[in-house]
N, C-alpha and C positions, 0 to 999 in steps of 0.2 A: 577482407573483414566482412562479415554479414551485416546487412542493414538492420536497423531497428524496425520493428513492425510498424507500418504506417497506420494512421487513424482509419483508413478505408478497410483494413483487415478487420478491425473490431466492428465497424458498421456492418460488414457482411455477416459476421458471426451473430450479432444481435438481430439482424434481419431474418436469419434462419430460425432462431430460437431465442425467446425473450429471457431465458435463464439457462444459457448454454453450459455452464459449469455446475448447475444444480445447487447454487448457493442457498436456496431456500429450504431444500429438503434432504440434502445429502448428509448421511451420518458422519462422513469424513469432515465436511465443512463445519457441522455443528461442534464436533470435538475440537477441531482446529481453532474455531472462534472462541470456544471456552478457554482453551489453552492460551490464546492470544490475550484475552482480557486478564486471565490469571497472571500472565507474565508482566503486566504493567507494574513497575516498581513503586508507584505511588497511587494512593486511592483517588486522587483528583488532579486534573490538569486544567489550567486556565485557558490555554489556547492551543488547539491541536490541528494537525494537517494530515489528512488521509489521502494518499496517492492511489489512484485506481480503485475507486469505490464501487464500481460496477452498479448493481441494482440496489445498493444501500443496506444490505443485511448486516455487515460488520459495522457500518456507520451507525446504525441504531444501537448496537451494543456499546460502541465507543462513546456515544452521546451521553450515556448514563454516567460516564466518568469525566466528562468535559464540560466546562462552562461555555466554550465556543469550539466549534469543529468545522473546518473547511474541508469538504470532501470533493475530490475532483476525479473526473474521468474524461476520456477522449471520445467516448461514444454517446451521442445525444439520446439514443433509444434507452441506454442504460440509465442515464441521468434522469430521464422522464420517469422511469419506474422508481428510481431512488427517491425522487421528490414526492411521488404519490405515497410510497410506503412509509416515508418519514415525515409526512405532513404535520403530525402532532408533536414534532420535536423542534421547537423554534431555535435551539442552540446550533442546529446544523445549517450550513449554507452550502449548496451544491453549485459547482461551476464546471464548465468545460475547459480543460487545459490539456495541452500536449507536452507532457513532462519528458525530458528536461528543458525543451525549447522554451516553454512558458513556465513561469514560477511566480508564486505570490510575493508581493512586497510586504512581508510581515515577519515577525519573529515568533517562534513557537516553543512550547515546552514539551511537545510530543509530536513526532512525525512518524506515521505508520506507512510502510511500503509492503503491502501484503499481496503476493502473487503478481508482481509487476516487473521486477528488475530483469527477469530472463527474457522479456519481450524487447529489451534494448540491446544494442551492441555494446562492446567494451567501452568505446569512447563515450557513449551516452550514459552508461553506468557511472563512469568517472565523473561526468558533469553533474549527474544527479547526486552523487556522494558529496561533491564540493558544495553544491547548492544546499544540500541538507545541513551540512556542517555550518555553513554561513547563516542559516536560518534558525538554528537552535540557540536558545538562551543558554547561558552557562548552567550546567546541571540538567540540561534538557535530555530527552530520551529519543532515540531513533529505534524503531522496532521493525525488523525484517522477518517476513515469513514466506517461505517458498516451497512448493511441492517439488520433491526430489526425483520423481519418476521420469521416464523418457519423454521427450517432447521433440517437436520440430522447430522450436523457437531458436532465436539467435544464440542464446547461452543456456547452460544448465543452471540449476539453482545454486549449486556449489560455486561454479565459476563466477556467476553474477554476485553472489553474496561476498565472496572473498575479494573480488575486485572492488566492490563498494566499501568494504571494511578498510582495505588498504588505502584507497583514495580519500576516504573521509577523515582519516586520522582521529576518529572517535575511539573511545575506550570500550572494549568488549566487556560488558558486565556479566552476561551469561550467553552461552550457546547451547541449544538443545537440539537433539536430532531424534526423530522417531522414524519408523520404517517408511513413512510417507512424506514427511516434510522436515525442514530445518527452521529454527527460529533463533534469531540473534537480537539481543538487547544491547544497544550501544549507548554510551553516555558521553556528553560533551563536558 
């Protein structure tokens, strides 16, 4: 079984380039973020959790729909950028966490896992799914978004998402597939 990517991998990526996936200016990212926000099944969430926030671009968009948002990443360089770019959004709290090994002690009505599950191996995807289920309030939403192109990551988008869905025992509300990504909205 492949290993989940270690935090050092992301430290190296951000040391080479402060925006390695072009989150700020990529037309693909802008369109995917718009679709992500549009997929939220409610206009407002009291307490949300974003896994893998990177430099905070999606965090800022989610903040407009959340009273409180905990956004986490494993890379300090990414978190530093996220804190600077979202400094005017007091409802966001940024923390360093290595998911699924670390997990917040809170209950959420929204958990977003965007472009993160395929960095994990199958066992860690299952742990993340179980932790997500346990951390969602009844009626809570889990939103998965993953690029479906080729990678050298431990899992593909489809394998990671399907493993997560199976292990979570959450109800699939919608699944959407574009030529570039898949999006799954799950309900507790």
